[in-house]
N, C-alpha and C positions, 0 to 999 in steps of 0.2 A: 130806465133810469141811463145813460149813459152820457160822458164829456164829448160838451158842446164846441170845441176851441180850442186853440193854441198845442202847447209839446202833445197833451195826451189825448187828446183829438178819435172821438169811435169810444171811449172805451168803453165798458159798461161798464155798468156800479150794480154791485148790489148795493140792496134795501135794508133795513133789519127786520125779521121776523120778527111776525107779531102786530098786531095794529095801535104799537104803545107812539109810533113816529110816520109825521105824513111829505114823506119829498115833496118838495120842491117840483114843482111840473118841470116841464124839461121847457117848458110856453116861456113860464115863469125866469125862469132862470138865463134865461138869450134874455128877450126884453133886458131885467133886472142890469148884469154884463155886458151890454151892452151900452147901459147906463151912467157903469163902472169902470171902461175900462181906459179912463182917463187917471184913474186914480193906482193902474194897476201894481206898475210897474214898479218894483223892490218894496210894495206894502204888506206892510207885518198886518200880518191875520189874523183875528176872533174867532171862530164859531162857535158858541156857546152854549147851545144845542143840540150840537154836529149832526146828533139821529145819523145817518150815510159819510157825514162828510163830504155828502157831494158842493156842498157851497164851498168850503175851502180849498177841496181838490181843483174843483174849478177855477178859482184864484190863483192857481200855482199854476198850473194850467196855461194859462194865461198873465202871469211873470210874476206874482208874489212873490217875494223873496223864502217866507217862509208864515206857518201855520199851526193851531194849535187846538186841534177837535177833539171836542169835550163832550163829553153825556154818562148819562151815568148808569143806564143803563146797558147787564151784556151784554145785549141781542144785538144794542147797538154798538158795540166797543170791537163786538171779529166783522160785523161790517167795515167799520172805520179801517179797521188794521187789513184788514182784507182788498178792499175800496185803495185801501197809502200803498200797497203792492201791488196793486195789477196798472196804475197811473205814475209806477218810478217813482214817487214822491219822500220816496222813505226819508233821506239822508234833510229834506225841508221838512216833516211834520213831529211836530212833541205833539204826542199820540193823547190826555189825561179822561182817566174812565173813573169820572168823582161830579159829585151834585158842585152844580157849579161856584154856591159862596167857597170852600176847597177849594179850587180851579181857580174860584181869581185871590184866594192866601198864596196859594202856592203861584202863583204869574208877582209878584207880587214886586220892581223892579223895571218893568218890561216896558213897551212899550206898544201896542198898539193903532195902526192908521186906518184900518175895514175889523167892521166889529160886526158881527152878522149874529142876530137872535130871536130865537125862534124856540123859544117854549111849548108845554099845551098850552095850546086856545083852550081849557077848563083852568088853567088859572093865571089872569088876565092881569090880576096883578106883578106876579115874575119880570115881566120889561121893568119899569118903575124901579124894583126893586135891583133890578142886573145895576142898569144905567149911575140908580146913584153909587151903588158900589163899587163900580169902574169907579167914577168921582171922584169919590170919596180915597180909593184909593191907586192914585194917579197913574193910571193904566194907557189911560187914553193919549196918542201923537198930537203935535200939535195941531194936525186940522184933521186930527181924527172924524167918521162915518161912518156911525152907524147904522143899521141896514136892521128893521122889524119887521118882520114879516109875520100875516096877523089873518083874521078873518073879518071877511069886513061888517060886521055886526056892532063890531063894539070897538073904539078908539084907547087907546091903554093914556093913561095917563101920567103926564111929562112932570117929574121929577124938574124943582128950581135948575138951575143952569143947563137947561134943553130946552132945544126948539125944534118940533119937524119945519124941518126946509120944507119940502114936497112931497107926498104923496100917490102913488098908483092902486089902481087898481085892476087887478085880471081874474074876472069870473067874482066867489065867494073871496078870495087871499088880494090881501091887498100889501104894497113894499112902503114904509113907511123909512123918510131920508132926515138922522136927527141928526145935530152938533149940539154943541157949545153953545150959549147963549157969548153972543158977541163976539161969534167966529163968521163971516162970511158963509153966504149957503153956494157951495160949489158943488 
């Protein structure tokens, strides 16, 4: 696993030890960030189930302004800190090692332009719960885009106020692009 493009291009990243984390494959990240590239410049990014932090760090490498990387697992926390140091993004990263709900409460008052949600596949209800809490706590910027990474076998329920604008499939992985209702899909 490595940073694919931008300032930190080619830097190898460490994945958390154990089986609790599924790092996003390089080819999926490359395709995803090709789609996201117009949105990255100066974006405020939240990676709520960060694992290694690869998605947030890729966004920073490609021009994002800041990233909050959150994961409750100790192994993920160690990998995130190591990867932040390796990519030279220390000044732009806020690392939260806690449950996603606690993280969102701590982030009250901030706004995010791009949010990555990649919770454990065996907890599909977390997508809707996280979207609802993001909306309730007013953490989304005006034209925020939420990127859901999930298994192709089951699409998550969209809570009121959110809609899937686009979906892509990469083998067993699906990526859904979600925005608040009333916003043009971009």
